[in-house]
LUMNUBA-616888 format. One record per residue (C-alpha): residue number from 1; x, y, z. Coordinates in nm, 4 decimals. Layout:
% LUMNUBA-616888
[site NUM, [X, Y, Z]] ...
This chain:
% LUMNUBA-616888
[site 1, [-0.6098, -1.0006, -1.6203]] [site 2, [-0.4501, -0.6542, -1.5368]] [site 3, [-0.5982, -0.4090, -1.3037]] [site 4, [-0.8051, -0.1129, -1.4646]] [site 5, [-0.5237, 0.1315, -1.5141]] [site 6, [-0.6227, 0.4961, -1.4843]] [site 7, [-0.3986, 0.7903, -1.5755]] [site 8, [-0.4232, 1.1462, -1.4776]] [site 9, [-0.2512, 1.4076, -1.6803]] [site 10, [-0.1520, 1.7700, -1.6264]] [site 11, [0.1160, 2.0042, -1.7543]] [site 12, [0.4186, 1.9496, -1.5338]] [site 13, [0.2928, 1.6578, -1.3060]] [site 14, [0.3578, 1.8621, -1.0037]] [site 15, [0.0206, 2.0108, -0.8797]] [site 16, [-0.2862, 1.8959, -1.0142]] [site 17, [-0.2283, 1.5365, -1.1447]] [site 18, [-0.0370, 1.4259, -0.8364]] [site 19, [-0.3088, 1.5515, -0.6019]] [site 20, [-0.5749, 1.3990, -0.8239]] [site 21, [-0.3588, 1.0592, -0.8252]] [site 22, [-0.3324, 1.0582, -0.4659]] [site 23, [-0.6944, 1.1264, -0.3997]] [site 24, [-0.8293, 0.8891, -0.6554]] [site 25, [-0.5931, 0.6040, -0.5155]] [site 26, [-0.7331, 0.6642, -0.1786]] [site 27, [-1.0914, 0.6467, -0.2981]] [site 28, [-1.0149, 0.3445, -0.5080]] [site 29, [-0.8463, 0.1444, -0.2068]] [site 30, [-1.1301, 0.2345, -0.0051]] [site 31, [-1.3914, 0.1000, -0.2263]] [site 32, [-1.1938, -0.2282, -0.2868]] [site 33, [-1.1539, -0.1899, -0.6520]] [site 34, [-0.8660, -0.3511, -0.8291]] [site 35, [-0.7879, -0.0171, -1.0064]] [site 36, [-0.4414, 0.1320, -1.0451]] [site 37, [-0.3795, 0.5263, -1.0676]] [site 38, [-0.0965, 0.6908, -1.1922]] [site 39, [-0.0039, 1.0570, -1.3339]] [site 40, [0.2093, 1.2194, -1.5818]] [site 41, [0.2840, 1.5628, -1.7194]] [site 42, [0.2885, 1.6840, -2.0885]] [site 43, [0.5976, 1.9031, -2.0105]] [site 44, [0.7224, 1.7117, -1.6862]] [site 45, [1.0743, 1.6751, -1.6119]] [site 46, [1.1186, 1.3098, -1.4598]] [site 47, [1.2001, 1.2544, -1.1042]] [site 48, [1.0839, 1.6127, -0.9698]] [site 49, [0.9103, 1.6026, -0.6200]] [site 50, [0.5757, 1.7183, -0.6013]] [site 51, [0.5032, 2.1008, -0.5601]] [site 52, [0.5419, 2.1735, -0.1607]] [site 53, [0.2118, 2.3340, -0.1479]] [site 54, [0.0572, 2.0185, -0.3209]] [site 55, [0.2186, 1.7869, -0.0841]] [site 56, [0.1149, 2.0057, 0.2126]] [site 57, [-0.2608, 2.0015, 0.0777]] [site 58, [-0.2389, 1.6260, 0.0634]] [site 59, [-0.0854, 1.5879, 0.4277]] [site 60, [-0.3604, 1.8014, 0.5516]] [site 61, [-0.6167, 1.5361, 0.4168]] [site 62, [-0.4061, 1.2310, 0.5434]] [site 63, [-0.2342, 1.1377, 0.2500]] [site 64, [0.1515, 1.0692, 0.2165]] [site 65, [0.3665, 1.1773, -0.0442]] [site 66, [0.7211, 1.0817, 0.0537]] [site 67, [0.8859, 0.9006, -0.2526]] [site 68, [0.6583, 1.0268, -0.5083]] [site 69, [0.8178, 1.1548, -0.8379]] [site 70, [0.6926, 1.3349, -1.1299]] [site 71, [0.7163, 1.1492, -1.4904]] [site 72, [0.6918, 1.2961, -1.8544]] [site 73, [0.4233, 1.1660, -2.0783]] [site 74, [0.4989, 0.9544, -2.3476]] [site 75, [0.2874, 0.7495, -2.6189]] [site 76, [0.3832, 0.4365, -2.4461]] [site 77, [0.2305, 0.5640, -2.1018]] [site 78, [-0.1083, 0.6584, -2.2711]] [site 79, [-0.1106, 0.3307, -2.4573]] [site 80, [-0.0722, 0.1299, -2.1465]] [site 81, [-0.3890, 0.3086, -1.9794]] [site 82, [-0.7406, 0.2186, -1.9749]] [site 83, [-0.8713, 0.5409, -1.8870]] [site 84, [-0.7023, 0.8726, -1.9345]] [site 85, [-0.8326, 1.1775, -1.7396]] [site 86, [-0.7096, 1.5187, -1.7846]] [site 87, [-0.7016, 1.8615, -1.5809]] [site 88, [-0.8170, 2.0468, -1.9019]] [site 89, [-0.9568, 2.0199, -2.2496]] [site 90, [-0.6077, 2.1440, -2.3936]] [site 91, [-0.4458, 1.8531, -2.2199]] [site 92, [-0.7075, 1.6077, -2.3577]] [site 93, [-0.6406, 1.7257, -2.6999]] [site 94, [-0.2538, 1.6985, -2.6382]] [site 95, [-0.2634, 1.3584, -2.5252]] [site 96, [-0.5051, 1.2501, -2.8276]] [site 97, [-0.2595, 1.4231, -3.0532]] [site 98, [0.0418, 1.2242, -2.8808]] [site 99, [-0.1696, 0.9007, -2.9229]] [site 100, [-0.4763, 0.9232, -3.1515]] [site 101, [-0.6084, 0.5613, -3.0489]] [site 102, [-0.6624, 0.6904, -2.7177]] [site 103, [-0.9451, 0.9174, -2.8314]] [site 104, [-1.2330, 0.7247, -2.6978]] [site 105, [-1.0748, 0.6824, -2.3425]] [site 106, [-0.9392, 1.0193, -2.2735]] [site 107, [-1.1716, 1.2681, -2.0911]] [site 108, [-1.1171, 1.5991, -1.8957]] [site 109, [-1.1584, 1.4567, -1.5358]] [site 110, [-1.4589, 1.7185, -1.4702]] [site 111, [-1.6338, 1.5805, -1.7910]] [site 112, [-1.5797, 1.2263, -1.6879]] [site 113, [-1.7381, 1.2678, -1.3358]] [site 114, [-2.0318, 1.4717, -1.4911]] [site 115, [-2.0980, 1.1907, -1.7296]] [site 116, [-2.0680, 0.9367, -1.4887]] [site 117, [-2.3247, 1.1412, -1.2532]] [site 118, [-2.5697, 1.1354, -1.5597]] [site 119, [-2.5246, 0.7691, -1.6434]] [site 120, [-2.7796, 0.5164, -1.5308]] [site 121, [-2.5083, 0.2992, -1.3234]] [site 122, [-2.7748, 0.1739, -1.0801]] [site 123, [-2.9372, -0.0281, -1.3870]] [site 124, [-2.6063, -0.1626, -1.5040]] [site 125, [-2.5404, -0.3803, -1.2136]] [site 126, [-2.1809, -0.3265, -1.1874]] [site 127, [-2.1503, -0.5343, -0.8705]] [site 128, [-2.1518, -0.8294, -1.0336]] [site 129, [-1.8389, -0.7427, -1.2670]] [site 130, [-1.4662, -0.7906, -1.1724]] [site 131, [-1.3060, -0.4434, -1.0886]] [site 132, [-1.1392, -0.4228, -1.4509]] [site 133, [-1.4849, -0.5032, -1.5972]] [site 134, [-1.6542, -0.2471, -1.3881]] [site 135, [-1.3956, 0.0311, -1.4989]] [site 136, [-1.4676, -0.0576, -1.8557]] [site 137, [-1.8442, -0.0715, -1.8167]] [site 138, [-1.8201, 0.2645, -1.6336]] [site 139, [-1.6617, 0.4340, -1.9198]] [site 140, [-1.9228, 0.2765, -2.1813]] [site 141, [-2.2076, 0.4261, -1.9528]] [site 142, [-2.0385, 0.7510, -1.9246]] [site 143, [-1.9661, 0.7738, -2.2854]] [site 144, [-2.3457, 0.6865, -2.3740]] [site 145, [-2.4655, 0.9737, -2.1240]] [site 146, [-2.3028, 1.2260, -2.3398]] [site 147, [-2.6009, 1.2373, -2.5674]] [site 148, [-2.8334, 1.3233, -2.2436]] [site 149, [-2.6140, 1.6329, -2.1572]] [site 150, [-2.6145, 2.0003, -2.2669]] [site 151, [-2.2555, 2.1253, -2.3697]] [site 152, [-2.0648, 2.3003, -2.1442]] [site 153, [-1.8826, 2.6486, -2.2152]] [site 154, [-1.5422, 2.6448, -2.3678]] [site 155, [-1.2974, 2.5715, -2.0693]] [site 156, [-1.6167, 2.4436, -1.8514]] [site 157, [-1.4301, 2.1286, -1.7722]] [site 158, [-1.0971, 2.3075, -1.6945]] [site 159, [-0.9119, 2.2821, -1.3497]] [site 160, [-0.7207, 2.5975, -1.2910]] [site 161, [-0.3374, 2.5567, -1.2173]] [site 162, [-0.2663, 2.6653, -0.8909]] [site 163, [0.1020, 2.6899, -0.9441]] [site 164, [0.2662, 3.0332, -0.8362]] [site 165, [-0.0395, 3.0896, -0.6303]] [site 166, [-0.1143, 3.0902, -0.2217]] [site 167, [-0.1577, 2.7573, -0.0738]] [site 168, [-0.5390, 2.8257, -0.0380]] [site 169, [-0.5582, 2.7688, -0.4250]] [site 170, [-0.4029, 2.4394, -0.3847]] [site 171, [-0.6726, 2.3332, -0.1025]] [site 172, [-0.9508, 2.4686, -0.3585]] [site 173, [-0.8056, 2.2606, -0.6382]] [site 174, [-0.8089, 1.9628, -0.4210]] [site 175, [-1.1645, 2.0355, -0.3156]] [site 176, [-1.2718, 2.0401, -0.6852]] [site 177, [-1.0573, 1.7247, -0.7622]] [site 178, [-1.2251, 1.5344, -0.4533]] [site 179, [-1.5922, 1.6204, -0.5437]] [site 180, [-1.5319, 1.4936, -0.8957]] [site 181, [-1.3408, 1.1739, -0.7847]] [site 182, [-1.6147, 1.0832, -0.5215]] [site 183, [-1.8630, 1.0795, -0.7967]] [site 184, [-1.6549, 0.8469, -1.0105]] [site 185, [-1.5742, 0.5710, -0.7755]] [site 186, [-1.8909, 0.5813, -0.5734]] [site 187, [-2.0665, 0.4620, -0.8900]] [site 188, [-1.9026, 0.1464, -0.9821]] [site 189, [-2.0282, -0.0151, -0.6306]] [site 190, [-2.3583, 0.1450, -0.6086]] [site 191, [-2.4998, 0.3684, -0.3482]] [site 192, [-2.3267, 0.3380, 0.0036]] [site 193, [-2.4446, 0.0588, 0.2213]] [site 194, [-2.5973, 0.1244, 0.5685]] 
């Protein structure tokens, strides 16, 4: 059985999605989950280094980016992913246009975090599941929680692109990503012990 595969998507795969990839990968490893995390961009050019401010922001959080390279999203990458998290609603629409079968497993990242927060994860007893099963169960719970939430304004789940802006915008973006990721990863293992 393969690891639960999470794909994060933005536009150029230079700022938002690589920062989210690094932050989520660290949370996943710290939680001991067998989840693999990768990223891609709708208009990315393969093989580019991460934006220097994105790399600097991650370094300030203790994350190394040496050797990381961008990649362009294609239908094969989407098809090979169990969960696709996007930086904006427009990215989600583009992913689903590229691969319509991905509709049920593609969410704006901030929406998925909100759905997980609303889901009754504690009652689901995810602790007894394999990491792959826990990922799929978390998706089911999040999807079911949609009926319990009020809709948000158009663009309410979008993470602003910091490209072309000062370093502080990258730090703000990383803080938003970190908060959402902590909500997503905390839930499969239940509340922290101790």
